[in-house]
MIVEXGU-614759 format. One line per field, with one value per residue (C-alpha): residue number from 1; residue in one letter; chain; x, y, z. Coordinates in nm, 2 decimals, m for minus. Layout:
<atoms>
k (NUM:...)
r (a:...)
c (A:...)
X (X:...)
Y (Y:...)
Z (Z:...)
</atoms>
This chain:
<atoms>
k (1:2:3:4:5:6:7:8:9:10:11:12:13:14:15:16:17:18:19:20:21:22:23:24:25:26:27:28:29:30:31:32:33:34:35:36:37:38:39:40:41:42:43:44:45:46:47:48:49:50:51:52:53:54:55:56:57:58:59:60:61:62:63:64:65:66:67:68:69:70:71:72:73:74:75:76:77:78:79:80:81:82:83:84:85:86:87:88:89:90:91:92:93:94:95:96:97:98:99:100:101:102:103:104:105:106:107:108:109:110:111:112:113:114:115:116:117:118:119:120:121:122:123:124:125:126:127:128:129:130:131:132:133:134:135:136:137:138:139:140:141:142:143:144:145:146:147:148:149:150:151:152:153:154:155:156:157:158:159:160:161:162:163:164:165:166:167:168:169:170:171:172:173:174:175:176:177:178:179:180:181:182:183:184:185:186:187:188:189:190:191:192:193:194:195:196:197:198:199:200:201:202:203:204:205:206:207:208:209:210:211:212:213:214:215:216:217:218:219:220:221:222:223:224:225:226:227:228:229:230:231:232:233:234:235:236:237:238:239:240:241:242:243:244:245:246:247:248:249:250:251:252:253:254:255:256:257:258:259:260:261:262:263:264:265:266:267:268:269:270:271:272:273:274:275:276:277:278:279:280:281:282:283:284:285:286:287:288:289:290:291:292:293:294:295:296:297:298:299:300:301:302:303:304:305:306:307:308:309:310:311:312:313:314:315:316:317:318:319:320:321:322:323:324:325:326:327:328:329:330:331:332:333:334:335:336:337:338:339:340:341:342:343:344:345:346:347:348:349:350:351:352:353:354:355:356:357:358:359:360:361:362:363:364:365:366:367:368:369:370:371:372:373:374:375:376:377:378:379:380:381:382:383:384:385:386:387:388:389:390:391:392:393:394:395:396:397:398:399:400:401:402:403:404:405:406:407:408:409:410:411:412:413:414:415:416:417:418:419:420:421:422:423:424:425:426:427:428:429:430:431:432:433:434:435:436:437:438:439:440:441:442:443:444:445:446:447:448:449:450:451:452:453:454:455:456:457:458:459:460:461:462:463:464:465:466:467:468:469:470:471:472:473:474:475:476:477:478:479:480:481:482:483:484:485:486:487:488:489:490:491:492:493:494:495:496:497:498:499:500:501:502:503:504:505:506:507:508:509:510:511:512:513:514:515:516:517:518:519:520:521:522:523:524:525:526)
r (m:g:h:c:c:c:s:k:n:w:v:y:v:f:g:v:l:g:a:f:l:i:i:l:g:g:v:l:v:v:v:v:n:i:f:i:t:a:t:v:e:t:d:t:t:l:v:e:g:s:t:a:f:e:t:w:v:e:t:p:t:p:v:y:m:q:y:y:v:w:n:l:t:n:k:e:e:f:l:n:g:s:k:p:a:f:e:e:v:g:p:y:t:y:r:e:i:r:r:k:s:n:i:s:f:d:d:e:d:g:t:v:t:f:y:n:y:k:a:y:i:f:d:r:d:q:s:v:g:w:d:n:d:t:f:t:t:i:d:l:p:t:v:t:f:g:h:v:m:q:y:s:d:t:g:k:f:l:h:k:l:v:h:r:g:s:l:s:n:l:i:i:d:v:s:v:v:g:f:m:y:g:f:e:q:p:y:l:t:f:l:n:s:i:f:t:s:v:e:l:p:t:e:f:g:i:f:y:g:s:n:d:t:l:a:a:e:w:v:v:y:t:g:q:t:d:v:s:l:v:n:q:i:k:t:w:n:n:l:t:s:l:t:y:w:s:n:e:y:a:n:m:l:n:g:t:d:g:q:a:f:h:p:f:l:t:e:d:d:v:l:y:i:y:v:p:d:i:c:r:a:g:v:i:e:y:t:g:p:n:e:l:r:g:i:p:t:a:k:y:s:a:p:a:y:q:y:a:s:a:e:e:y:p:d:n:i:g:f:c:t:p:d:e:s:g:c:t:p:n:g:l:l:n:a:t:t:c:k:t:a:p:i:f:y:s:s:p:h:f:l:y:g:s:t:d:l:l:d:s:v:i:g:f:n:p:i:q:d:q:h:k:v:d:f:d:i:e:m:l:t:g:v:a:m:q:v:s:n:r:l:q:v:n:i:k:v:g:p:l:s:q:i:s:e:s:r:n:i:p:s:l:y:f:p:y:f:w:l:n:e:s:s:v:l:d:e:a:t:a:d:f:f:k:g:d:v:q:n:l:l:l:i:a:d:c:v:k:a:a:v:f:s:v:g:a:g:i:f:v:g:s:v:i:i:f:m:v:r:c:y:r:a:q:k:r:r:k:l:t:d:r:r:v:i:t:v:q:g:e:p:k:p:d:d:g:i:i:n:t:t:y:d:h:e:y:d:e:l:p:a:a:q:p:s:v:s:g:e:n:g:t:a:k:f:n)
c (A:A:A:A:A:A:A:A:A:A:A:A:A:A:A:A:A:A:A:A:A:A:A:A:A:A:A:A:A:A:A:A:A:A:A:A:A:A:A:A:A:A:A:A:A:A:A:A:A:A:A:A:A:A:A:A:A:A:A:A:A:A:A:A:A:A:A:A:A:A:A:A:A:A:A:A:A:A:A:A:A:A:A:A:A:A:A:A:A:A:A:A:A:A:A:A:A:A:A:A:A:A:A:A:A:A:A:A:A:A:A:A:A:A:A:A:A:A:A:A:A:A:A:A:A:A:A:A:A:A:A:A:A:A:A:A:A:A:A:A:A:A:A:A:A:A:A:A:A:A:A:A:A:A:A:A:A:A:A:A:A:A:A:A:A:A:A:A:A:A:A:A:A:A:A:A:A:A:A:A:A:A:A:A:A:A:A:A:A:A:A:A:A:A:A:A:A:A:A:A:A:A:A:A:A:A:A:A:A:A:A:A:A:A:A:A:A:A:A:A:A:A:A:A:A:A:A:A:A:A:A:A:A:A:A:A:A:A:A:A:A:A:A:A:A:A:A:A:A:A:A:A:A:A:A:A:A:A:A:A:A:A:A:A:A:A:A:A:A:A:A:A:A:A:A:A:A:A:A:A:A:A:A:A:A:A:A:A:A:A:A:A:A:A:A:A:A:A:A:A:A:A:A:A:A:A:A:A:A:A:A:A:A:A:A:A:A:A:A:A:A:A:A:A:A:A:A:A:A:A:A:A:A:A:A:A:A:A:A:A:A:A:A:A:A:A:A:A:A:A:A:A:A:A:A:A:A:A:A:A:A:A:A:A:A:A:A:A:A:A:A:A:A:A:A:A:A:A:A:A:A:A:A:A:A:A:A:A:A:A:A:A:A:A:A:A:A:A:A:A:A:A:A:A:A:A:A:A:A:A:A:A:A:A:A:A:A:A:A:A:A:A:A:A:A:A:A:A:A:A:A:A:A:A:A:A:A:A:A:A:A:A:A:A:A:A:A:A:A:A:A:A:A:A:A:A:A:A:A:A:A:A:A:A:A:A:A:A:A:A:A:A:A:A:A:A:A:A:A:A:A:A:A:A:A:A:A:A:A:A:A:A:A:A:A:A:A:A:A:A:A:A:A:A:A:A:A:A:A:A:A:A:A:A:A:A:A:A:A:A:A:A:A:A:A:A)
X (5.13:5.41:5.41:5.59:5.84:5.95:6.02:6.32:6.65:6.81:6.61:6.77:7.14:7.09:6.93:7.23:7.48:7.33:7.36:7.70:7.79:7.64:7.86:8.13:8.02:8.06:8.39:8.57:8.44:8.64:8.94:8.95:8.93:9.24:9.44:9.40:9.44:9.80:9.91:9.80:10.02:10.31:10.27:10.26:10.52:10.87:11.08:11.29:11.12:10.77:10.54:10.54:10.88:10.99:10.79:10.84:11.20:11.13:10.80:10.71:10.43:10.53:10.53:10.50:10.58:10.37:10.39:10.17:10.31:10.16:10.27:10.23:10.02:9.99:10.33:10.33:10.01:10.09:10.42:10.15:9.97:9.65:9.61:9.81:9.68:9.77:9.76:9.81:10.07:10.11:10.13:10.54:10.59:10.91:10.91:11.03:11.27:11.25:11.42:11.52:11.91:12.14:11.89:11.94:11.70:11.72:11.53:11.52:11.35:11.16:11.25:11.40:11.65:11.69:11.73:11.48:11.65:11.47:11.59:11.35:11.36:11.17:10.89:10.80:10.53:10.33:10.40:10.29:10.64:11.01:11.07:11.32:11.04:11.02:10.77:10.73:10.71:10.84:11.23:11.19:11.56:11.51:11.20:11.35:11.66:11.39:11.22:11.51:11.76:11.54:11.60:11.97:12.22:12.46:12.11:12.08:12.40:12.40:12.10:12.21:12.50:12.31:12.07:12.28:12.48:12.11:12.20:11.86:11.52:11.16:10.98:11.20:11.16:11.30:11.28:11.06:11.33:11.55:11.29:11.25:11.57:11.80:11.91:12.23:12.08:12.29:12.23:12.40:12.66:12.76:12.74:12.94:13.20:13.22:13.20:13.50:13.55:13.24:13.11:12.77:12.55:12.54:12.18:11.87:11.56:11.24:11.39:11.75:11.97:11.70:11.73:11.91:12.01:11.98:11.72:11.72:11.77:11.40:11.36:11.02:10.84:10.86:10.53:10.62:10.57:10.23:10.13:9.89:10.26:10.41:10.56:10.49:10.77:11.02:11.24:11.33:11.66:11.75:11.42:11.08:10.94:10.96:11.09:10.94:10.61:10.47:10.28:10.38:10.07:10.19:10.56:10.44:10.63:10.39:10.24:10.41:10.56:10.24:10.36:10.21:9.96:9.87:9.65:9.29:9.20:8.86:8.62:8.70:9.07:9.24:9.54:9.89:10.19:10.45:10.57:10.96:10.87:10.60:10.80:10.47:10.23:9.91:9.61:9.37:9.05:8.80:8.54:8.35:8.42:8.58:8.70:9.03:9.11:8.84:9.00:8.75:8.93:8.86:8.87:9.07:9.13:9.27:9.01:8.94:9.02:9.38:9.39:9.12:9.26:9.31:9.02:8.78:8.96:9.14:9.35:9.57:9.70:10.03:10.09:10.09:10.46:10.67:10.34:9.97:10.05:10.16:9.83:9.71:9.37:9.15:9.36:9.72:10.00:10.25:10.61:10.83:10.99:11.11:11.22:11.33:11.15:10.83:10.65:10.29:10.18:9.80:9.59:9.57:9.39:9.36:9.09:8.94:9.08:8.94:8.72:8.97:9.26:9.08:8.98:9.30:9.43:9.27:9.25:9.20:8.92:8.91:8.78:8.78:8.82:9.09:9.27:9.23:9.48:9.32:9.41:9.24:9.37:9.32:9.17:9.28:9.62:9.66:9.83:9.82:9.64:9.63:9.77:9.72:9.91:9.89:10.02:10.07:10.37:10.35:10.51:10.39:10.48:10.41:10.62:10.96:11.17:11.48:11.31:11.23:11.04:10.81:10.69:10.34:10.27:9.99:10.04:9.91:10.04:10.18:10.16:10.44:10.33:10.13:10.24:10.10:10.28:10.06:10.09:9.80:9.87:9.92:9.71:10.04:10.06:9.65:9.64:9.95:9.75:9.43:9.57:9.76:9.50:9.20:9.16:9.24:8.93:8.70:8.83:8.78:8.40:8.31:8.46:8.26:7.90:7.93:7.96:7.70:7.46:7.50:7.48:7.16:6.99:7.05:6.92:6.62:6.58:6.53:6.32:6.10:6.08:6.05:5.74:5.60:5.63:5.52:5.18:5.13:5.15:4.91:4.70:4.67:4.65:4.34:4.16:4.16:4.08:3.79:3.63:3.33:3.13:2.79:2.57:2.22:1.95:1.95:1.95:1.61:1.68:1.34:1.40:1.83:1.90:2.03:2.02:2.38:2.50:2.84:2.98:3.24:3.33:3.55:3.39:3.69:3.65:3.44:3.12:3.12:2.82:2.68:2.47:2.38:2.38:2.32:2.08:2.27:2.21:2.59:2.66:2.94:3.09:3.16)
Y (16.78:16.81:16.60:16.28:16.42:16.67:16.38:16.35:16.43:16.12:15.89:16.03:16.00:15.62:15.54:15.70:15.56:15.20:15.25:15.35:15.06:14.82:15.01:14.95:14.55:14.54:14.70:14.51:14.19:14.33:14.46:14.11:13.90:14.10:14.05:13.71:13.62:13.82:13.63:13.30:13.36:13.50:13.17:12.93:13.02:12.85:13.10:13.14:13.23:13.14:12.89:12.65:12.64:12.54:12.26:12.16:12.17:11.88:11.72:11.80:11.54:11.18:10.98:10.61:10.30:10.00:9.67:9.39:9.10:8.82:8.50:8.20:7.94:7.66:7.65:7.31:7.28:7.66:7.51:7.22:7.45:7.58:7.92:8.08:8.14:8.43:8.50:8.88:8.94:9.29:9.58:9.59:9.98:10.18:10.54:10.76:11.02:11.27:11.65:11.83:11.88:12.09:12.34:12.64:12.94:13.08:13.42:13.50:13.19:13.14:12.80:12.65:12.29:12.01:11.66:11.43:11.25:10.93:10.65:10.41:10.30:10.02:10.05:9.72:9.88:9.97:9.64:9.21:9.11:9.15:9.28:8.96:8.75:8.54:8.49:8.28:8.46:8.44:8.50:8.83:8.85:8.50:8.58:8.87:8.69:8.46:8.73:8.90:8.66:8.37:8.48:8.55:8.27:8.45:8.48:8.08:7.96:8.17:8.07:7.69:7.79:7.90:7.64:7.35:7.51:7.54:7.88:8.01:7.87:8.02:8.02:8.11:8.18:8.58:8.81:9.14:9.39:9.14:9.13:9.55:9.68:9.41:9.06:8.83:8.67:8.39:8.47:8.78:8.71:8.44:8.69:8.93:8.65:8.63:8.96:9.12:9.38:9.55:9.62:9.47:9.44:9.11:9.19:9.23:9.45:9.63:9.95:9.84:10.19:10.40:10.38:10.64:10.81:11.13:11.07:11.26:11.61:11.80:12.21:12.33:12.66:12.87:13.07:13.38:13.48:13.26:13.13:12.87:12.72:12.64:12.30:12.24:12.02:12.22:11.95:11.62:11.44:11.69:11.62:11.83:11.54:11.14:10.90:10.54:10.61:10.61:10.93:11.30:11.29:11.00:11.13:11.50:11.56:11.75:11.78:11.79:11.57:11.52:11.72:12.04:12.19:12.54:12.76:12.83:12.52:12.44:12.12:12.16:12.13:11.81:11.76:11.61:11.39:11.27:10.93:10.85:10.48:10.41:10.64:10.84:11.09:10.98:11.21:11.29:11.47:11.55:11.35:11.54:11.75:11.59:11.71:11.62:11.74:12.02:12.15:12.14:11.94:11.83:11.45:11.39:11.03:10.86:10.75:10.42:10.56:10.62:10.22:10.13:9.97:10.15:10.04:10.14:10.48:10.57:10.84:10.57:10.42:10.61:10.40:10.12:9.99:9.96:9.95:9.87:9.52:9.61:9.74:9.55:9.49:9.70:9.77:9.76:9.98:9.85:9.95:9.70:9.99:10.23:9.89:9.66:9.40:9.28:9.49:9.58:9.80:9.82:9.91:9.67:9.37:9.45:9.74:9.86:9.54:9.33:9.02:8.77:8.96:8.86:8.52:8.46:8.46:8.33:8.54:8.88:9.09:9.45:9.69:10.09:10.26:10.05:10.02:10.35:10.66:10.92:11.27:11.52:11.85:12.19:12.42:12.76:12.69:12.35:12.17:11.80:11.72:11.33:11.10:10.73:10.64:10.28:10.09:9.73:9.56:9.25:9.07:8.91:8.55:8.24:7.90:8.03:7.79:7.88:7.78:7.43:7.51:7.75:7.47:7.43:7.73:7.94:8.27:8.55:8.91:8.74:9.02:9.05:9.31:9.63:9.92:10.23:10.55:10.75:11.09:11.18:11.53:11.56:11.76:11.99:12.05:12.07:12.35:12.57:12.55:12.63:12.91:13.06:12.99:12.91:13.19:13.45:13.36:13.31:13.67:13.81:13.65:13.77:14.14:14.12:13.98:14.18:14.50:14.37:14.29:14.60:14.84:14.62:14.61:15.01:15.08:14.85:14.95:15.32:15.25:15.11:15.41:15.62:15.45:15.41:15.77:15.86:15.65:15.78:16.16:16.04:15.90:16.24:16.44:16.28:16.25:16.64:16.71:16.46:16.69:16.86:17.12:17.22:17.52:17.50:17.77:18.13:18.18:18.27:18.55:18.43:18.08:18.14:17.80:17.72:17.40:17.23:16.88:16.77:16.49:16.30:15.92:15.92:15.87:15.94:16.34:16.54:16.69:17.09:17.24:17.54:17.84:18.16:18.50:18.83:19.01:18.97:18.59:18.54:18.14:18.04:17.69:17.55)
Z (11.20:10.93:10.56:10.61:10.37:10.66:10.90:11.08:10.94:11.15:10.94:10.60:10.79:10.87:10.54:10.34:10.59:10.51:10.18:10.21:10.42:10.14:9.89:10.11:10.16:9.79:9.74:10.02:9.85:9.53:9.77:9.96:9.72:9.54:9.83:9.92:9.53:9.61:9.91:9.76:9.45:9.64:9.92:9.65:9.41:9.43:9.53:9.88:10.16:10.05:10.23:9.90:9.87:10.24:10.20:9.85:9.94:10.23:10.25:10.61:10.63:10.63:10.32:10.29:10.05:10.14:9.92:9.91:9.77:9.57:9.66:9.42:9.60:9.34:9.20:9.04:8.90:8.72:8.59:8.47:8.30:8.51:8.65:8.90:9.25:9.46:9.83:9.89:10.16:10.33:10.38:10.40:10.46:10.45:10.56:10.25:10.30:10.02:9.95:9.68:9.60:9.39:9.37:9.12:9.00:8.67:8.70:8.33:8.23:8.56:8.61:8.95:8.88:9.13:9.15:9.39:9.68:9.80:10.06:10.22:10.60:10.70:10.94:11.13:11.31:11.02:10.81:10.82:10.92:10.86:10.53:10.50:10.48:10.16:9.89:9.56:9.24:8.88:8.84:8.64:8.51:8.40:8.19:8.04:7.92:7.75:7.56:7.44:7.36:7.22:6.86:6.90:6.90:7.18:7.38:7.31:7.40:7.74:7.82:7.79:7.97:8.27:8.28:8.25:8.59:8.75:8.80:8.75:8.80:8.67:8.99:9.33:9.66:9.74:9.99:10.01:10.03:9.80:9.51:9.57:9.62:9.51:9.57:9.41:9.09:8.98:8.61:8.66:8.85:8.59:8.29:8.49:8.50:8.13:8.02:8.29:8.06:8.13:8.45:8.51:8.79:8.97:9.21:9.04:9.25:9.07:9.22:9.22:9.27:9.33:9.72:9.91:9.56:9.35:9.04:8.71:8.68:8.70:8.58:8.65:8.67:8.97:8.90:8.94:8.59:8.58:8.84:8.66:8.55:8.92:8.94:8.55:8.39:8.12:8.12:8.27:8.23:7.99:7.79:7.66:7.52:7.58:7.31:7.42:7.24:6.88:6.85:6.97:7.19:7.40:7.41:7.61:7.90:8.13:8.43:8.75:8.99:9.20:9.47:9.42:9.16:9.05:9.27:9.23:9.07:8.93:8.88:8.53:8.58:8.47:8.61:8.47:8.67:8.51:8.68:8.61:8.70:8.44:8.16:8.11:8.25:8.43:8.43:8.76:8.75:9.00:9.14:9.41:9.74:10.04:10.39:10.56:10.91:10.89:10.57:10.26:9.95:9.63:9.56:9.22:9.10:8.79:8.55:8.40:8.06:8.11:8.16:7.85:7.55:7.22:7.08:7.38:7.41:7.08:7.24:7.41:7.04:7.09:7.38:7.19:7.16:6.94:6.70:6.70:6.74:7.12:7.21:7.58:7.67:7.92:8.24:8.15:8.05:7.82:7.92:7.75:7.56:7.84:8.08:7.82:7.96:7.94:8.23:8.23:8.47:8.61:8.92:9.21:9.16:8.80:8.85:8.55:8.37:8.13:8.23:8.06:8.25:8.58:8.52:8.41:8.77:9.11:9.44:9.31:9.41:9.31:9.51:9.33:9.71:9.79:9.47:9.27:9.22:9.48:9.56:9.82:9.72:9.86:9.57:9.65:9.70:9.48:9.78:9.80:10.12:10.10:9.84:9.74:9.47:9.37:9.12:9.03:8.86:8.64:8.39:8.06:8.05:7.83:7.69:7.61:7.39:7.58:7.92:7.99:8.28:8.08:7.82:7.97:8.15:8.03:7.86:8.06:8.25:8.61:8.88:9.09:9.38:9.42:9.60:9.76:9.77:10.08:10.26:10.48:10.65:11.01:11.27:11.33:10.92:10.94:11.22:11.08:10.72:10.92:11.10:10.74:10.51:10.63:10.89:10.65:10.43:10.76:10.92:10.53:10.51:10.84:10.77:10.43:10.59:10.89:10.67:10.46:10.76:10.96:10.60:10.50:10.86:10.91:10.56:10.58:10.93:10.81:10.48:10.77:11.03:10.74:10.60:10.98:11.00:10.65:10.75:11.06:10.94:10.65:10.89:11.12:10.78:10.64:11.00:11.02:10.68:10.74:11.04:10.79:10.99:10.83:10.94:10.83:10.82:10.94:11.32:11.51:11.78:11.92:12.02:12.02:11.87:11.54:11.31:11.27:11.11:11.17:10.95:11.10:11.10:11.43:11.72:11.96:11.80:12.05:11.91:11.89:12.04:11.91:12.09:12.01:12.19:12.09:11.92:11.55:11.57:11.63:11.64:11.87:11.95:12.25)
</atoms>
């Protein structure tokens, strides 16, 4: 029997083949990753013909704007100094139509210029009632003029004229649609009749002029030169930085519009979203893994420090306007400068608010999962699969010398309503995404795993076979070598017998029987 090193050639062939497949699997990992990276970069850049561009121009998934109004239920008590008590009524839901218009590219700069078009269509099926339902609240124009003009002689005179004619009241009943998008305001109508040489609006609404209109000009990077800059703002409304805030950090114009983010996100990425309505960029951070319609996503949420006071979070000092005297307590964002009105934003139900803020009203119940800002983002492509962008609008009120009704009201941040601008990936879009992206990843993973598994299996199998053959060959050689025969004494012709000893360890080997024949005593083994 031959030595183990002379085993069959096919063992070596399969061993080499297995090793080759393992190496090939390692090479495929690199090649496939390069291919996937290139494919994702091509699909996520904002250029005509890319997958991202089509969905960026016009959002394929439905977007809804839901309003929850705060109905004041103790008007008389409030006017006499009691805490305001509120009833939350909603949602009043509008389908949001959004698309990019007037699109133009600057290939040299790697940017695209556009305007956001938005329109809102009431959706009764997803609402608690019709949007002409009324609720009781404070009249914002009255309070605003009270704040702005109480130190001006002209303002005082106009206020006296308006209130003498009972043209305005501090507490009003107004429809939901009117309060959001515009209603006839007696104060504004009166001022318009006086200043005939100046065209003034006669209507007021929180989002007056933003329905069925084009907003400001945006210039963002396409990502062709650097995919990490996809949809990042270069300029907004011809501005490279803001002017509302008191330091450079607060005035930074950064982030995206929140519709899409750069691909290849990691858990350490902090994402910025510029929100024109609040005149600043918001931030969202990774909070954990999630899954949406079978697609693995990452949950990003607005952190509590974004709403913290400058005392608790010093980086927020720049948002105190006009200076540090305008710093707010925990839970509020000061927008008085950019809105030219005593407007303050917060999370719904004063989530993240100070104890004093929550104690100033009756009827609030902040619940983090229901009232925080949430994004579900697919990390490979940076696509937002689910969005819940929640915000509450409040006004700072208190006794104003020019408004007699306000003399006894408490000083507080009076809530108007909160909104949820939401979008969830529908089944059709999810299936398309899974077919376009996830199947590619699945096939790539299967190919890599198959090559690795087959290669490793063949290689390990060859090694095992090789070792078994070596073991068996070694065993046979050992048995052969241990067959030792010792002949003792000289043959005796007279009796024809010699003494022999056979030293063996294995019973299965037959013992050789010697015999003597011939006169010369020749031993013969049978």
